[in-house]
N, C-alpha and C positions, 0 to 999 in steps of 0.2 A: 796553662801552656800544655799540659799533658793532653786534654781532650782535643786541642788544635793540632797537635803533632800527630795523633792517631789517625785524623782525618786526612792528613797528608800521606802518611805512610801507607795507609789502608785503602787508599782509592784505587779503583780499577786504572790501569795504565800508569800506575806509579813506577818511575824508575830513579833511582838515587843519583843526585847531582849535588855540585858544590853551590852553595848560595852565599853571599856577601852577608846575608843576616846572622851566619854562624859565627860571624865577629862581635855580635853584640854581646853585652856584659851577662846575660842571662846563660850564654854557653861558656863563659870563662872558666867554670868549675869543670867542665868536660875536657877542655883544651889542657888545664892543669893535670888532670888524671892521664891523659894522653902523653904529655911530657914526662910523667914519672914512668910509664910504661916503656917508652922509647929509651929512656935512660937505663932501664933494667935490661935491655936487649943486649947491652955490652957487659953486664955483669957476668961472671963464670957461673954456669948453669948451677953447678954443685951449691954455690953461696946462696943464690937465689932459690933454689929448691928448699935449702934448709931454713931460710926465712919464711918461705911459704908454708912450710910444714908447722912452725910455730904460730904464723898468723892464722891458720886454719882452726886451731883449737879456739880462738877468740870467735871467728865466724861462724863455727860450728854450733856454738852455744847461743850466738845472737839470732842466727837464721832459724827461728823457732817454726814458722809456717813451712819453710822447706824441709825441716828435719821431721816434721809431722807428718808430711806427705810420704817421704822416704819410709818412716816406720810402717805407716799403713800398707804400703806397696809390698815391703818385705814381710809383713805379716800375713798378707795374702799369699804371696808367692812362695814363701818358705815357712810354712806354719809350725813345722818341727824344729826350727831354729830357736835357740835360747835368747832371752831379752839382751844378753851380753853379746853374742854372735852378730845379732842386728845392730846394736850400738856401735861395734867394732867395724862392721862394713861401713856405716854412715860416716864416722870418724874419718876412716880411711878415704871415703869418698870426698870428703871436704878437703883432705889434703890434695887429693888429685886435681880437683877444680881449681884449687888455690894455685898450684904449680902451674897449671896449663894457662891460667887466667894471666899469672905474672909473665908468662912467656910471649904474650901476644906481640909484644914489641919486637921480639927475635924474629917471628915467622913475617912481621910486617916490614922489617928494614934489612935484615941480614941477606946475604948472598945465595945463590943457588949451591955454590960449593960448600958453603957453611952449612946450609940446612940439609943438604945431602949427607953430611957427616953426622946428623942428628937423628937418623932414622934407619931402622932395620926392617926390611921387606921379608915377610915370610910367605912365599906362595906367589910372588909377583909374576913368575912364569906362566901362570893360569891366565893372567890378562895379556900378557905379551903373545902367548900362542892365539888367542882368540883374536887379536888384532891382525897378527900375522897371516889368519886364515881369511881374513877380510870381513870379520863379524864386528858388529857394534857391540858396545859393553854398556850394561847396566850395573852398577855396583850396588849392592844390598847393604847399606850401612846402618846399623843400629845407632841410637843416640849415646855417643860416650863423650867424654870431656875433651878427648883429643881430636874430635871429629874434623874441626875446621883447620886446625894446623896440620893434620894428616891430608886433608884434600889439597891444601896449598903446597905441601911438599911433594904430592904426586906430581905437580909440574916438574919438578926438578928432573923426572924420567922422561920429559917430552910428552906427557899425558895431560892435556888441558883437561878441566873438569867443569860440569855444568850441573848446576842443581836448582830446586825450588826451595824457597826459603819464606818463612814468615818475617816481614819487616820489623824491625826495631822500632818501637813507638816514638823514639827520638831521632828525627832525620839526619841530625849531624852524626850521630853513633853509627845510624844505619849507613850512610854515605862512606865513612871512614872504614867501616869493617867490610864493606863490599869492596873498596879501593884495595883492601889488603887481601881478599879472598881471589881477586881478579888480578893481582900484580904481575902474574906469570903468564896469563892468558885465562881462557874459559869465562863463563858468563853465569850469574846467579839470576833467576827468574822469580820475581815476587808471586807468591802462590796465588794472589786474588787475580793474576794476569792469565790465569788457566794452565792447562798443562802442555798445550801445543808447541809454546816456544821452547819447553824442555825437551820434548821429543824430537823436534826438529834439530836441536843442536846434537841430540845422540845420533840422528840419522846422518849428520855431517862427520861423525867420528869422534865427537868429544865423549869423555866419559861420563856417564850419567851418574850423579850421586843420589841415590833414592832412599829415604828415611822411612822406613816400614812401620815404626812402633808408636806413634801419635794416635790418639783416639779422637776420631771425628764424628763420633755419634752413631747411633744405630742405623740411621737412614741410609748411610754410605757404606756401612760396614757389616761383616758377618762376625758371629761368635765363634772363637776358636781357642783351643786350650793354651794357656800361657803359664808355664811352671805348674804351681799347684791349684792354679785359678783359671779363669778364661779373660779374654779381654776383646772389645770390639775392634776388629782388626780389617783394614782397607784390603779388599781381595782381587784387585784389578792388574796386578803386577804382569800376569801372563798376557793380558790385552796390551799392555804398554809395551812388553817386550816384542810382541808381534808387530805393532805399528812402527816400532823403531828399528824393527830387524836385528835384535839385540839378544844376547845371551845375558842371563844374570849371575853375577858372581859375587858371593857374599864376602864381605871385609868388615874386619873388627879392628878400629883405631885404638890404641891405648898409649899411655904415657908411662914407662918404666922409669922411675927416678933412680933405682938402683944401678941401672946401666946408663942413665942419661940419655935414652933413646926414644923417639916416637916409633912405636912397633906397629905395622900394618900386616895383620894376620888375615891371609887371604885363602878362601876354600875353594874348591873346584866349583865350576859351574853347576848350579842347582837345576834340579829336575822340576818342570813347570807343569801346571795342571790347568784344564779348562774350568775344573769344578771350583767354584769359589771358596768352598769351605776348605777343601783340600790344599788350595793354594794358600790360604791364610794360615793353615795349620803349618805347612812346609815352611813359610816365613818364619812363624815363632820358634819352630823348632831349630832354625839357624841362629836365632837370637839367644836362645837358651844355650846352646852348644857353646856359644862364645861367653855368655855372661856368668855361667855356672864356674868357670875356671878364675876369673878375676871380677867377682860382683862389685867391687868398689870403682870400677872404671865407668860404670853405666851411671846415666842420669835418672836416678831413683827419684828426684825431686819433681818429675812431671807427674801431671794426673793421668798416669798410665791407664787406671781402672775406672775412669770416671763414669763410665757408661755400664750400667749393670741391667741384667735382665728384669729386675724387681722395681727398677727406677730409683732406688735409694742412692743417696750420696754417701759414700762409705767415708770420704775425708771428713765431712761435716759431722757424721753420727760418730765416728771414732774419736774426733775432738771433744765432742759433747759428753760422750761416755768417761773420756779421761778427765774432764773438768769435774764431773760428778764423784 
């Protein structure tokens, strides 16, 4: 089923939609999980977060591949950290991801009024001012665990969001999650369908959600400093902004369980550059400025550093060394 599903969600022209085949028995496990998340939508968030924090202890131990990737990333990015520091950040990260994942039902079901009470905006006037001046906006949003919930919550401020995304290999999950993302407006665009639909939506006035930190390989990237190391970074943001006639405003979504709030930390519009290396460096510097303060919010389990100048696979090599 996995290979067949990947062919469906990975084809050019793919657009998620409901299919009666989603009612077949092979999908019942997913529906059961969805039912559980929807029930959790009405559980007081303090109780749900406390449960998630305990559950995260189990998940963090069992998710060995993800934990390994996080260790490698942190070792390269923060070589001066002790093993205890790295493990603590990873443990806190698993708490964060579990809390945000168990809250999916809340952002999928609850009203705008309810969701607006669950958010704290830091610097939203930068976006409002740009829009008031007639400028389109691309938000530079690093991968954090609160990224989807925050995009949905932005709609409570009358700001529909558009983004490119990599479809989930299961078409039912992909359809349900996109229904949630688009419940208040906006549009998600499958990455394999190209960048034009995304840029056209930004030109129409929708907020562009741009994720700058995935590694798409050497052919499409330039090498730029990233914390204490470097990473293959897509350099084309300046060109995208010109085509969309947009300013680029960095935003870092996080979930603060102590406050019980999604925090959207927004910086002033960033300087853009026609030089690819400088543009990539400026983007990475924005990511660093956010991540250093709350590293547990960042998605360290991604293969952020998979493309290396010498061609080595640092995730495989580090695992082999560890096993030895």
